C-alpha positions in Angstrom: -7.1 21.1 32.7 -3.6 20.0 33.7 -2.5 17.0 35.1 1.4 16.3 36.6 1.5 12.8 34.3 5.5 13.5 35.2 4.6 12.6 39.0 2.5 9.3 38.2 5.4 8.0 35.6 7.9 8.2 38.6 5.2 6.4 40.9 4.3 3.7 38.3 8.0 3.2 37.7 8.3 2.0 41.7 5.3 0.0 41.4 6.6 -2.0 38.2 10.1 -2.5 39.8 8.2 -3.8 43.2 5.3 -6.4 41.0 8.9 -7.5 39.0 10.7 -8.6 42.2 7.3 -9.9 43.7 7.3 -11.6 40.3 10.6 -12.9 40.5 10.5 -14.2 43.8 7.3 -15.8 42.6 8.9 -17.5 40.1 11.7 -19.1 41.7 9.5 -20.7 44.8 6.8 -21.9 42.3 8.7 -21.8 38.9 7.1 -24.4 36.8 5.6 -23.0 32.9 1.8 -23.3 33.0 -0.1 -25.1 30.1 -1.8 -23.0 27.5 -5.4 -23.4 27.9 -8.5 -20.9 27.4 -7.3 -18.6 30.0 -3.9 -18.1 28.2 -6.5 -16.7 25.1 -8.7 -14.8 27.4 -5.9 -12.6 28.8 -3.0 -12.8 25.6 -1.4 -9.5 24.8 0.4 -8.5 21.3 1.8 -5.2 20.2 1.1 -3.3 17.4 0.0 0.2 15.8 4.1 1.2 15.9 5.1 4.8 14.9 7.7 6.8 15.3 7.7 10.9 16.0 9.4 12.6 12.8 12.9 13.0 14.5 13.2 9.3 15.5 13.6 10.2 18.9 9.8 8.5 20.2 8.3 5.7 19.5 4.6 4.2 20.2 2.8 1.1 19.9 -0.5 0.0 21.3 -0.7 -3.3 23.9 -3.6 -5.3 23.1 -5.1 -7.7 25.0 -6.9 -10.9 22.1 -9.1 -12.0 24.4 -10.6 -8.3 25.2 -10.3 -8.9 28.9 -8.4 -6.4 30.8 -7.3 -2.5 29.4 -5.9 -1.5 26.0 -2.7 0.5 26.8 -0.4 2.9 24.5 2.8 3.2 25.0 4.9 6.1 24.4 8.8 5.7 24.6 11.9 7.6 24.3 13.8 5.2 22.2 18.0 5.7 23.6 15.9 5.9 27.7 13.9 4.0 29.8 11.5 7.0 29.6 8.1 6.2 28.8 4.2 7.1 29.4 1.8 3.9 29.9 -1.7 5.4 28.3 -5.1 3.4 29.3 -7.4 3.0 26.8 -5.6 5.4 24.4 -6.2 5.5 20.7 -5.7 8.1 17.5 -1.6 8.8 18.7 -0.2 12.2 16.5 3.1 13.2 17.7 3.3 16.9 16.5 5.4 18.1 13.6 8.0 19.8 16.4 8.3 16.3 18.5 7.4 18.0 21.5 3.9 16.7 21.9 1.4 14.0 21.8 -1.8 14.0 21.3 -4.6 11.0 22.0 -8.0 10.1 22.8 -8.9 8.5 26.3 -12.4 7.9 27.3 -13.8 11.1 25.2 -11.0 12.9 27.0 -8.6 14.9 24.1 -5.3 14.9 25.7 -2.2 16.6 24.8 0.9 15.0 26.3 4.2 17.3 26.2 6.7 15.0 25.9 9.4 16.7 27.8 8.0 17.3 30.9 5.3 14.7 31.3 2.3 17.4 31.6 -1.0 16.4 30.0 -3.5 19.2 28.9 -7.1 17.4 28.9 -10.4 18.8 26.7 -13.7 16.9 27.9 -16.2 15.6 25.8 -14.2 15.2 22.4 -16.2 13.8 19.8 -13.6 13.3 17.5 -10.1 15.5 16.8 -7.5 15.6 13.9 -3.8 16.2 13.6 -3.6 19.4 11.9 0.2 19.8 11.1 2.4 21.5 8.5 5.4 24.7 9.5 2.2 27.2 9.6 -0.3 25.0 11.3 0.8 22.8 14.3 -2.0 22.1 16.4 -5.5 19.9 16.6 -8.8 20.1 15.2 -11.2 18.8 17.0 -15.4 19.0 18.3 -17.3 17.9 21.4 -19.7 15.8 21.8 -22.5 18.3 22.8 -21.6 20.8 20.3 -20.9 18.6 17.3 -21.3 21.4 14.6 -19.0 23.7 16.5 -15.2 23.2 15.4 -12.4 24.3 17.3 -8.4 24.6 16.5 -5.9 24.8 19.0 -2.0 24.7 18.6 0.0 22.3 20.4 2.1 25.0 22.3 -0.6 27.5 23.5 -3.9 27.9 25.2 -4.9 29.5 22.2 -8.4 28.2 20.6 -10.2 29.5 17.4 -13.6 28.3 17.0 -15.8 28.0 13.7 -19.4 27.4 14.4 -22.5 25.3 12.7 -19.6 23.1 11.0 -21.0 20.4 8.9 -17.6 19.1 7.3 -14.0 20.2 7.1 -11.4 19.5 4.6 -7.8 20.4 4.8 -6.7 22.8 1.9 -3.3 24.5 1.1 -2.7 27.1 3.5 -6.2 26.3 5.8 -9.4 24.9 6.0 -11.7 24.5 4.1 -15.4 24.7 6.0 -18.7 23.1 4.5 -21.2 25.4 6.9 -25.0 26.1 7.4 -26.2 29.1 8.6 -30.1 29.0 8.6 -30.9 27.3 5.4 -28.1 28.8 3.5 -25.1 26.8 2.9 -21.9 28.0 2.7 -17.9 27.3 1.7 -15.6 29.1 4.1 -11.9 29.1 3.6 -9.9 29.5 6.9 -6.6 30.4 8.0 -5.9 29.5 11.4 -2.2 31.1 11.4 -3.5 34.2 11.1 -7.3 33.8 11.9 -8.7 34.5 8.8 -11.6 33.7 6.9 -13.4 34.0 3.8 -16.4 32.5 1.9 -16.1 31.6 -1.2 -19.4 30.3 -2.0 -23.0 30.2 -0.3 -26.2 29.2 -1.9 -29.5 27.0 -1.1 -29.1 23.1 -1.4 -26.1 21.3 0.1 -23.1 20.5 -2.2 -22.4 17.1 -2.9 -18.7 14.8 -3.6 -17.0 17.7 -2.7 -13.3 17.1 -4.0 -10.0 18.2 -3.7 -7.1 18.1 -5.9 -4.1 16.5 -4.7 -2.4 19.3 -4.0 -5.4 20.8 -2.2 -5.1 24.2 -4.1 -8.7 23.4 -6.3 -12.2 21.7 -5.0 -15.2 20.9 -7.0 -18.4 20.3 -6.2 -22.1 19.6 -7.5 -25.2 21.6 -6.3 -28.3 21.3 -7.9 -27.3 19.2 -10.9 -24.3 22.1 -11.6 -20.7 21.3 -11.1 -18.4 24.6 -9.4 -15.0 24.5 -9.7 -12.2 26.8 -7.2 -9.5 28.0 -8.5 -7.6 30.5 -6.4 -4.8 31.5 -9.1 -7.8 32.8 -11.2 -10.0 36.1 -11.0 -13.5 34.4 -11.2 -12.3 32.1 -8.6 -15.6 30.2 -8.5 -16.8 28.3 -11.9 -20.4 27.1 -12.5 -20.7 24.7 -15.4 -23.8 22.8 -16.4 -24.8 20.6 -19.0 -28.0 20.4 -21.2 -27.4 16.8 -22.4 -26.4 15.2 -18.7 -27.3 14.9 -15.5 -24.2 14.8 -13.4 -24.5 12.8 -10.6 -20.4 12.8 -9.0 -17.1 13.9 -9.4 -14.9 10.9 -9.8 -11.6 12.2 -10.1 -9.7 16.0 -9.8 -6.3 15.4 -11.7 -3.4 16.2 -9.2 -2.4 19.5 -10.2 -5.3 20.4 -10.9 -5.8 20.7 -14.5 -8.8 18.5 -15.3 -12.0 16.7 -14.2 -13.4 13.0 -14.5 -17.4 13.6 -13.9 -20.0 11.2 -13.9 -23.2 12.1 -15.5 -26.6 10.4 -17.1 -28.3 11.7 -20.1 -31.4 13.4 -19.0 -33.9 11.9 -20.5 -32.8 8.0 -20.0 -35.1 5.7 -18.2 -34.7 2.6 -16.9 -36.6 -0.3 -18.6 -38.3 -2.2 -16.0 -39.0 -6.2 -17.1 -40.9 -9.0 -16.2 -39.9 -10.8 -12.9 -41.3 -14.1 -13.6 -39.3 -14.4 -16.5 -35.5 -14.2 -17.6 -34.4 -15.0 -21.1 -30.5 -15.8 -20.9 -28.2 -16.6 -24.4 -24.8 -18.8 -25.1 -24.0 -15.0 -26.7 -24.3 -12.9 -23.6 -20.9 -11.6 -23.1 -21.3 -12.6 -19.0 -23.9 -15.0 -17.6 -25.8 -12.7 -14.8 -28.8 -14.2 -12.6 -29.9 -10.5 -11.7 -30.8 -8.9 -15.0 -32.6 -5.7 -13.7 -30.9 -3.2 -16.1 -29.1 -0.6 -14.9 -28.3 3.3 -15.7 -25.7 3.8 -18.2 -23.1 6.0 -16.2 -21.3 8.1 -18.7 -17.8 9.6 -18.0 -16.7 13.4 -19.0 -13.9 14.8 -19.2 -13.5 18.4 -18.3 -10.5 20.6 -18.8 -10.1 23.5 -16.7 -7.8 25.3 -18.5 -9.8 24.7 -22.1 -13.0 24.9 -20.5 -14.4 22.0 -22.7 -16.1 19.0 -21.9 -15.3 15.4 -23.5 -17.3 12.5 -23.5 -15.4 9.8 -23.0 -17.6 6.8 -23.4 -20.6 4.9 -25.4 -23.0 2.3 -24.2 -21.9 -0.4 -21.9 -18.1 0.6 -21.9 -16.4 3.0 -18.7 -13.2 5.2 -19.3 -10.9 3.7 -16.8 -7.7 5.8 -17.0 -6.5 8.5 -18.5 -3.2 10.4 -18.8 -2.1 13.1 -16.6 -2.7 15.6 -19.0 -5.8 14.3 -20.1 -5.0 14.2 -23.3 -5.4 10.5 -23.6 -7.7 7.8 -22.2 -8.4 4.1 -21.7 -11.9 2.8 -22.4 -12.8 0.0 -21.9 -16.4 -2.8 -22.1 -18.4 -3.1 -18.8 -18.2 -6.6 -18.1 -16.8 -9.3 -16.0 -13.9 -10.8 -16.2 -14.2 -13.9 -15.0 -14.3 -16.1 -17.9 -11.2 -13.8 -19.6 -9.1 -16.9 -20.4 -11.8 -18.4 -23.0 -14.6 -15.5 -23.6 -13.8 -13.9 -26.6 -16.4 -11.2 -25.7 -14.1 -10.5 -22.2 -10.9 -10.5 -24.3 -9.3 -7.2 -25.6 -11.7 -5.3 -23.8 -10.1 -2.2 -23.8 -8.7 0.6 -26.1 -6.4 3.5 -25.9 -8.0 7.2 -27.6 -7.4 10.2 -28.1 -9.2 13.3 -26.3 -8.9 15.6 -29.0 -10.9 13.9 -31.8 -11.8 10.4 -30.5 -9.0 8.5 -32.3 -8.2 4.8 -31.5 -4.7 4.6 -31.1 -4.6 0.9 -29.7 -7.6 -1.5 -29.6 -7.9 -5.2 -28.2 -6.3 -4.4 -25.2 -6.1 -7.0 -22.6 -4.1 -6.9 -19.2 -3.9 -8.7 -16.0 -4.4 -6.3 -12.9 -1.6 -3.6 -14.0 -1.9 -0.9 -16.6 -1.2 3.0 -16.3 0.0 6.3 -18.3 3.4 7.1 -17.5 4.0 10.4 -16.2 5.6 13.0 -18.4 6.1 10.2 -21.1 3.2 9.4 -23.8 3.6 5.9 -22.9 0.4 3.3 -21.3 2.2 0.4 -19.6 1.1 -2.5 -18.9 1.0 -6.6 -18.5 -1.1 -8.8 -20.5 -1.6 -11.4 -18.0 -0.9 -11.3 -13.9 2.7 -11.8 -13.8 3.6 -11.7 -17.2 5.7 -9.9 -19.7 5.4 -6.1 -19.1 4.6 -3.8 -22.2 4.9 -0.3 -23.6 2.3 0.8 -25.8 3.4 4.8 -27.5 0.5 6.9 -27.2 1.5 9.0 -30.5 2.0 5.7 -32.9 0.4 2.9 -31.3 3.1 0.7 -31.3 3.7 -2.1 -28.6 6.9 -2.9 -27.5 7.7 -5.5 -25.2 10.6 -4.5 -22.2 11.0 -7.8 -20.6 11.0 -10.4 -23.0 15.0 -10.5 -23.1 15.0 -10.8 -19.5 17.7 -13.8 -18.4 14.4 -15.5 -16.3 12.3 -18.2 -17.3 9.8 -17.5 -19.5 7.5 -19.6 -17.0 8.3 -20.1 -13.6 6.0 -22.7 -12.9 2.9 -23.3 -14.5 1.1 -25.9 -12.9 1.9 -24.7 -9.8 -0.3 -21.1 -10.6 -2.2 -21.4 -13.6 -3.8 -17.9 -14.0 -0.3 -17.0 -14.2 0.5 -19.4 -17.5 3.3 -17.7 -19.2 3.7 -15.9 -15.7 7.3 -14.9 -15.4 6.5 -13.6 -11.9 6.9 -10.1 -12.9 5.6 -7.3 -10.9 5.4 -3.6 -11.6 6.8 -1.8 -8.6 6.1 2.1 -9.7 7.7 4.8 -12.2 11.2 6.0 -10.8 13.8 8.4 -12.0 17.2 7.4 -11.3 18.3 11.3 -10.8 21.7 10.1 -12.7 22.5 11.4 -15.8 24.0 7.9 -17.2 20.8 6.4 -17.2 18.0 8.7 -17.1 15.9 6.5 -19.5 15.1 4.0 -17.0 11.9 5.1 -15.8 10.0 1.8 -14.3 10.8 -0.5 -11.6 10.0 -4.1 -11.8 10.2 -7.2 -9.8 10.2 -11.1 -10.7 10.4 -13.1 -8.1 13.6 -12.5 -6.4 15.2 -9.7 -8.3 14.4 -5.4 -8.9 15.0 -4.5 -12.5 15.3 -1.0 -14.2 12.8 -0.8 -17.5 13.1 1.6 -20.0 9.9 2.6 -21.3 10.9 3.1 -25.0 12.4 -0.4 -25.1 15.5 1.1 -26.2 17.7 0.3 -23.1 18.0 -3.4 -22.7 16.7 -4.1 -18.4 19.3 -3.5 -15.5 19.0 -5.2 -12.6 19.8 -3.3 -9.8 20.1 -6.3 -7.8 22.6 -8.2 -10.0 20.3 -10.7 -10.6 21.9 -11.7 -6.5 18.3 -12.9 -5.9 17.9 -15.7 -8.0 21.2 -17.0 -7.8 20.8 -17.6 -4.1 17.1 -18.3 -3.8 16.4 -15.0 -1.9 13.3 -12.2 -3.0 14.6 -8.7 -2.6 12.4 -5.7 -2.3 12.6 -2.0 -1.9 12.1 -1.2 2.2 11.1 2.3 1.5 8.2 2.2 -1.3 8.6 6.1 -1.2 12.9 6.2 -2.0 11.8 5.2 -5.6 14.5 8.2 -6.8 17.7 6.3 -6.4 19.7 9.8 -6.3 23.2 9.6 -6.1 24.7 8.7 -2.6 21.4 7.9 -1.5 21.3 4.3 0.4 18.7 2.2 -0.7 17.9 -0.4 1.7 15.8 -3.9 0.8 14.5 -6.6 2.8 15.4 -9.5 2.1 13.5 -13.3 2.3 15.5 -16.4 1.7 13.1 -19.1 0.4 15.2 -22.2 1.1 16.0 -21.9 4.5 13.1 -19.2 5.0 15.6 -16.8 6.8 15.3 -13.0 6.5 16.7 -9.6 6.9 18.4 -6.7 4.6 20.3 -5.5 2.8 21.5 -2.5 0.9 22.9 -1.3 -2.3 26.0 -0.2 -3.0 25.5 1.5 -6.3 23.0 0.8 -8.8 24.7 -1.5 -11.0 27.7 -3.4 -11.0 28.0 -4.5 -7.9 25.8 -7.7 -5.5 23.8 -6.1 -2.5 25.4 -6.1 0.8 24.1 -8.4 3.7 23.5 -6.0 6.7 21.2 -9.2 8.3 19.9 -12.3 7.6 18.7 -14.8 10.5 15.8 -17.2 11.8 13.5 -14.3 12.4 10.8 -13.4 10.3 11.3 -9.2 9.5 8.9 -9.7 6.1 6.8 -11.7 4.7 8.0 -12.8 0.9 3.8 -12.6 -0.3 4.1 -9.2 -1.7 6.2 -7.0 -4.0 6.7 -4.4 -1.5 7.7 -3.8 1.9 6.3 -1.1 4.4 8.6 -0.5 6.9 8.2 2.2 9.3 10.9 5.3 8.8 10.7 8.3 10.5 9.9 11.4 8.5 13.0 13.5 9.5 15.4 11.1 10.8 17.2 7.7 9.6 15.3 5.7 12.1 13.1 2.8 11.3 10.8 1.0 13.0 10.9 -2.6 12.5 8.8 -5.7 13.9 10.5 -9.1 14.4 9.3 -12.4 15.3 10.3 -16.3 15.5 7.7 -19.4 16.0 9.7 -18.9 19.6 9.3 -15.4 20.8 6.6 -13.3 20.0 6.5 -9.9 17.2 7.8 -7.1 19.3 9.3 -3.5 18.3 13.0 -2.8 17.3 14.6 0.3 16.0 17.4 0.6 14.3 19.4 2.8 12.0 21.8 0.2 10.2 19.7 -2.6 10.3 22.7 -4.3 12.0 22.3 -3.9 15.3 18.2 -3.6 16.5 17.2 -1.8 19.5 13.9 -3.3 21.5 11.2 -0.8 22.0 8.6 -3.3 23.3 8.9 -6.4 25.4 5.7 -8.2 25.4 6.5 -11.8 25.9 3.6 -13.7 27.6 4.8 -16.9 26.0 7.9 -17.1 28.6 5.1 -17.8 31.1 3.6 -20.9 29.2 5.6 -24.3 28.1 6.1 -23.5 24.1 7.1 -24.9 20.9 10.2 -25.9 18.6 9.7 -25.7 14.9 11.8 -27.9 12.9 12.2 -27.3 8.9 11.7 -30.7 7.0 12.9 -31.3 3.7 11.3 -34.8 2.3 10.3 -36.6 -0.4 7.3 -38.3 -2.2 7.2 -41.5 -3.1 7.7 -40.0 -6.7 10.8 -38.5 -5.4 9.8 -35.1 -5.7 11.1 -32.5 -3.3 9.6 -30.3 -0.7 9.1 -28.6 3.0 6.9 -29.2 5.5 7.0 -27.4 9.3 7.1 -29.8 12.0 6.0 -28.6 15.4 6.9 -30.1 18.6 6.4 -28.8 22.7 9.4 -28.2 24.3 8.9 -30.5 26.9 8.1 -33.4 24.4 9.3 -37.0 25.7 10.8 -39.1 23.1 9.5 -42.2 24.8 6.3 -41.4 24.3 3.8 -41.5 21.5 2.1 -38.4 20.0 -0.8 -38.1 17.7 -0.4 -35.7 14.9 -2.2 -33.0 13.3 -2.1 -31.9 9.7 -3.5 -28.5 8.3 -2.1 -26.7 4.6 -3.0 -24.6 2.2 -0.4 -24.9 -1.0 2.6 -23.4 0.0 3.2 -22.4 4.0 6.4 -23.1 4.7 7.2 -19.7 4.7 5.6 -19.3 7.8 8.5 -21.1 9.4 9.6 -18.1 12.0 6.2 -16.8 12.2 4.9 -16.5 15.5 1.2 -18.0 16.1 -0.3 -16.6 19.4 -2.9 -18.6 21.3 -6.4 -18.4 20.1 -9.9 -20.7 19.7 -9.2 -21.2 15.7 -7.3 -19.2 13.0 -10.4 -19.1 11.2 -9.7 -21.4 8.5 -8.5 -24.3 10.7 -7.0 -25.2 14.1 -4.8 -22.5 16.1 -1.5 -24.1 16.1 -0.1 -23.6 19.8 -3.6 -24.5 21.2 -3.4 -28.1 19.9 -0.2 -28.8 20.8 -0.7 -27.7 24.3 -3.5 -30.7 24.0 -0.4 -33.4 23.1 -0.6 -33.3 19.6 2.4 -32.7 17.1 1.4 -30.4 13.8 2.7 -30.3 10.6 2.0 -28.4 8.0 3.7 -29.3 4.7 4.2 -27.9 1.4 1.7 -28.8 -1.9 3.0 -29.1 -5.2 0.5 -29.6 -7.8 0.8 -31.8 -11.5 -2.1 -30.4 -14.1 -5.4 -32.4 -13.8 -4.5 -34.2 -10.4 -5.2 -31.5 -7.7 -6.4 -34.1 -5.7 -4.0 -36.9 -6.3 -1.3 -34.0 -5.7 -2.3 -33.2 -2.1 -2.8 -36.9 -1.1 0.9 -37.9 -2.5 2.6 -34.7 -0.5 0.7 -34.8 2.8 1.9 -38.7 3.0 5.5 -37.9 2.2 5.2 -35.5 4.7 4.2 -37.9 7.4 6.3 -40.9 6.0 9.2 -38.5 6.6 7.8 -37.7 10.3 7.4 -41.3 10.9 10.8 -41.7 11.0 10.9 -40.4 14.6 10.2 -42.8 17.4 7.8 -40.8 19.0 5.4 -40.0 16.1 2.4 -42.1 16.2 1.5 -42.1 12.6 -1.4 -44.6 13.3 -3.2 -41.8 14.7 -3.2 -38.6 12.4 -5.9 -36.2 11.8 -5.9 -33.2 9.6 -8.1 -29.8 9.5 -8.0 -27.1 6.8 -10.0 -24.3 5.2 -11.0 -23.0 2.2 -8.4 -24.4 -0.6 -7.5 -26.4 2.4 -10.7 -27.8 3.0 -11.1 -28.9 -0.5 -7.9 -30.6 0.4 -9.2 -32.2 3.8 -12.2 -33.7 1.7 -9.3 -35.4 -0.6 -7.3 -36.7 2.3 -10.9 -38.7 3.5 -11.7 -39.5 -0.1 -8.4 -40.8 -1.0 -6.2 -41.8 2.2 -6.6 -44.4 3.9 -3.9 -43.3 6.7 -6.2 -40.8 8.8 -8.2 -41.6 11.9 -10.1 -38.0 11.9 -10.9 -35.4 9.5 -12.4 -31.7 9.3 -12.9 -29.6 6.6 -14.1 -25.7 7.0 -15.8 -23.9 3.8 -14.3 -26.8 1.3 -15.5 -27.9 -1.9 -16.7 -31.6 -2.1 -18.1 -31.9 -5.8 -16.4 -29.7 -8.8 -19.3 -30.7 -11.3 -21.7 -28.9 -8.9 -19.6 -26.1 -7.4 -19.1 -25.8 -11.7 -22.3 -23.8 -11.6 -22.9 -22.7 -8.2 -24.8 -19.4 -7.4 -23.6 -17.9 -5.4 -20.0 -19.2 -5.4 -19.7 -19.5 -9.2 -16.3 -21.8 -9.6 -15.8 -22.6 -13.2 -13.1 -19.8 -13.3 -11.7 -21.5 -10.5 -11.6 -24.4 -11.2 -10.3 -24.6 -14.3 -7.5 -21.7 -14.2 -6.5 -21.3 -10.7 -6.1 -23.8 -7.3 -7.9 -26.5 -8.3 -5.8 -26.7 -11.8 -8.4 -29.0 -14.3 -6.9 -26.6 -16.8 -10.1 -27.7 -19.2 -13.6 -27.0 -18.8 -16.2 -29.6 -17.5 -17.3 -31.5 -20.8 -14.5 -31.5 -22.5 -12.6 -33.6 -20.2 -15.2 -34.8 -17.1 -13.4 -37.6 -16.0 -10.8 -34.9 -14.8 -13.8 -33.7 -12.7 -14.5 -36.7 -11.4 -11.4 -38.2 -10.2 -11.0 -35.1 -8.3 -14.3 -35.1 -6.6 -13.9 -36.1 -3.4 -17.6 -36.8 -3.5 -17.7 -38.9 -5.6 -15.6 -41.7 -3.8 -17.9 -41.3 -0.8 -18.3 -45.2 -0.4 -14.1 -45.4 -0.2 -13.9 -43.2 2.9 -13.0 -44.7 6.1 -12.0 -41.8 7.9 -14.7 -40.2 10.3 -15.7 -36.3 8.8 -16.8 -33.6 11.2 -17.9 -30.7 8.4 -17.8 -27.6 9.2 -19.4 -24.7 6.8 -21.1 -21.0 7.1 -24.5 -20.5 5.9 -23.7 -16.9 4.0 -20.4 -18.1 2.0 -20.2 -16.6 -1.3 -16.6 -18.4 -1.9 -17.5 -21.7 -1.4 -21.6 -22.7 -1.3 -23.0 -24.2 1.9 -24.0 -26.6 -0.8 -21.0 -28.0 -1.3 -20.9 -29.3 2.4 -24.4 -30.2 2.1 -23.9 -32.3 -0.8 -21.0 -34.1 1.1 -23.0 -34.8 3.9 -25.5 -36.4 2.3 -23.3 -38.5 0.1 -21.5 -39.8 3.3 -24.3 -40.4 5.0 -26.3 -42.4 2.1 -22.9 -44.7 2.1 -22.7 -45.2 6.0 -20.1 -43.1 6.9 -19.2 -41.5 10.2 -19.9 -37.7 9.4 -21.4 -34.8 10.8 -22.1 -31.4 9.8 -22.3 -27.8 11.5 -22.9 -25.0 9.9 -22.7 -21.2 11.6 -25.5 -18.7 10.6 -24.9 -15.4 9.5 -20.7 -15.9 8.8 -19.4 -15.6 5.1 -16.1 -17.3 4.1 -14.7 -19.1 7.1 -15.4 -19.2 10.7 -15.2 -15.5 12.6 -17.6 -14.7 14.9 -15.8 -15.1 18.8 -19.2 -17.1 19.7 -18.4 -19.6 16.5 -15.0 -20.1 16.9 -15.3 -21.0 20.8 -18.2 -23.5 19.6 -15.8 -24.5 17.0 -12.8 -24.8 19.5 -14.9 -27.5 21.3 -16.3 -29.5 18.9 -12.8 -29.8 17.2 -11.2 -30.9 20.5 -13.4 -33.5 21.4 -13.6 -34.6 17.9 -10.1 -35.1 17.8 -9.7 -36.0 20.9 -11.9 -39.0 20.7 -10.5 -40.2 17.4 -6.8 -39.9 18.2 -6.6 -39.9 22.2 -9.4 -42.0 23.0 -10.9 -39.7 24.7 -14.7 -40.4 25.6 -17.1 -39.6 22.6 -19.5 -36.6 23.4 -23.1 -36.3 23.4 -23.5 -35.0 19.7 -21.6 -37.1 17.9 -23.8 -39.9 19.5 -27.2 -39.2 18.9 -29.8 -37.7 17.0 -30.3 -34.3 18.7 -33.6 -33.0 18.8 -34.1 -30.1 16.5 -34.7 -27.5 19.7 -30.8 -29.1 20.6 -29.3 -28.8 17.1 -29.9 -24.8 16.3 -27.8 -24.7 19.9 -24.6 -25.0 21.1 -25.6 -28.2 23.3 -24.3 -31.6 23.7 -20.7 -31.3 24.9 -21.4 -34.0 27.5 -19.1 -36.7 27.3 -20.6 -40.6 26.8 -19.1 -43.4 28.9 -15.7 -44.5 28.3 -15.6 -47.0 25.3 -18.6 -45.4 23.8 -17.7 -44.9 20.4 -20.0 -43.8 17.1 -21.2 -47.0 15.2 -22.2 -47.8 12.2 -24.6 -45.4 9.7 -28.3 -46.1 8.5 -27.8 -48.6 5.7 -30.3 -51.0 6.2 -29.1 -54.8 5.8 -30.9 -55.1 2.6 -29.1 -51.9 0.8 -26.0 -53.2 1.9 -26.4 -56.6 0.5 -28.1 -54.6 -2.7 -24.5 -52.5 -2.8 -22.2 -55.7 -2.9 -24.8 -57.8 -5.4 -24.5 -54.8 -7.7 -20.4 -54.7 -7.2 -20.0 -57.9 -8.3 -22.0 -57.5 -11.5 
């Protein structure tokens, strides 16, 4: 079926013009902007899923209604003209390799749009489809809803169809497709070439092939069938090998080496049986390598290396160990103990768990290796690269001698960037291994690794013979700018090839782009740095969208005042708009200010301060705080309206309700996490309080997860807040230390809670950082939010906090949401949270009437519903707790003693 889409395009342009004229007239007459409310949430539009055609002349993006009201629209736009196509409810967008067509699905209709003429070819009733690209194939592979096992192939440019019946699965492979078909009771693997319309059955038999896997070069494949391994090698005379094992039952194929030289298999001993235990009796010991509350024994899995060249199989692991890495040539492997790593920082059974082994004779080259989250075999060189600690020095082990070399110990950067900010990275230098690299330059061929510190990029020589080379000339650290590769695939650094960098200024929060003029001896050249957010500094890579065959890039740009929209550029100086979705223009919006402030102790920090555009300096505005360690890097991030951000309030919606919002950075001192939070939040409050319109007598706060713990700290240790809402936050470090689920000993000692020592070694440290121990000092009303299936922060933390506050007669409430893990994510729950949050803050910070749920003991049948939002008469407020006069007197008497 064909449809003249170009006619529709012209008609829609006329309609759009009339709508714009009407809108301009309406706005000129009634031009006052609207105030954000729930209706804005329901109709708000954002853009995402951007992509470029291979030649960079066409772009596509999706317009999505965040409130799920109205239809989704996919835009296909020619970047240098006004020509575009609007495709309602379209998805799975693919440009053809010759740039002439774009395929998409629309209500189970596979559409093929001719970008030149606007004609759409339609195939109705499509179940799913796959773009099948390349030089020889340039078409679509699809099946129909009513014929799911019939696979059809169609080229983009012709009406020719090739039909493949009885297809269960399909796999793209070199020079064609591999089809798994079932005809009667017989399964078969069929190699087909759509370009030649040819077919060849390479295997048939009883029982469905399991775990079929292809090598990365798409030439070889392997599968299991009835306990045997079958391998397809097209370059051998016997293309299918049938391999069996007398000792092991093969259960899966773990990995097929890139060039098809070896396979990693998983198996279990044929005689192995699982020993059952008496479920009513469990025994745990101080000698256990890890605490495991679920002690059912699992069958030991063995890793087996099969070499396609030699035809030999090698068993790699023993009991309670697994193979966790293997060199490209299959000659060396890494073996690790099969244990949990949460106690890595003190438990000797969890230290040095890995060993490097030679396959040919099982010789251990080096043992006792401990590393963070990075470790790999270097391609083409007999080296294993790793870092002992997250962010720590990069090390190289020679696989022939076992000698270890520290490749970064002489880097001219601090040994410890900030130990107290991140204990897990103690002795951390902020280093991150990006990838292997080949420079392509004669004078520096030795450099084969690229790493980043917090600011700059470095080339390393894995042998350690050449000293590290900063390709960014340490420009980043000198100027507090984090520099990262723009194109993660451009790791060759070939002569004459431009290398683009994404940049973020950690002091001003500006972001933009630089380029490298040469690999050594010169500073990066600035292309753009401004008050937009192009790239976020939290990662060590920036995934830019580049046209496959052209120097054309698609970037998403945003600021606190402007929605994220797509732009195209070829030089990172001129940014040309692709999308133009700015719903905030219809509403009273806000401004953001980056504040530099000091605590009472004189420690410097930064905070983001949000104010409404129509702020009246003669009024007094209540203030809301939210935070999560360091958030000032979000200064230029755009926030669209929503019911919540899952762990706190939504900033635009609270500004629309008449609040000011502050997001301070928190810096920590070892063992004084709670006190650090209070000092920096109150320091930010003092800085804001210097403004005549900021009412520091009406301050509230809300945060989630670690921010939820921070809220509990404010309630326990600050006297300046009038309302606090913790979401999924810790309250009791003593009980959290051993909570299951939500075991927190490692996080409390070595990560965010930063005690730095075990519970019994310094119980006072835990006491002074546990808000629950200071419930009697709380003067702020607290609304506790928890979810019932939280494997991060056990709901028990909220229950303990509520009961402790109740015991002290403190004004406190708890709302739990069933069936949710960490944070509030279900839309109905978010709506409920938004209304309760608005009423809670409204009552205590704006003197609005209190709702029924805050005033009365609700009967059980109302507690489980979303009821109680009715407002009480003005002036009615929650009163004292349940403590009897005798109990109050008893406490006073006790404290006197």
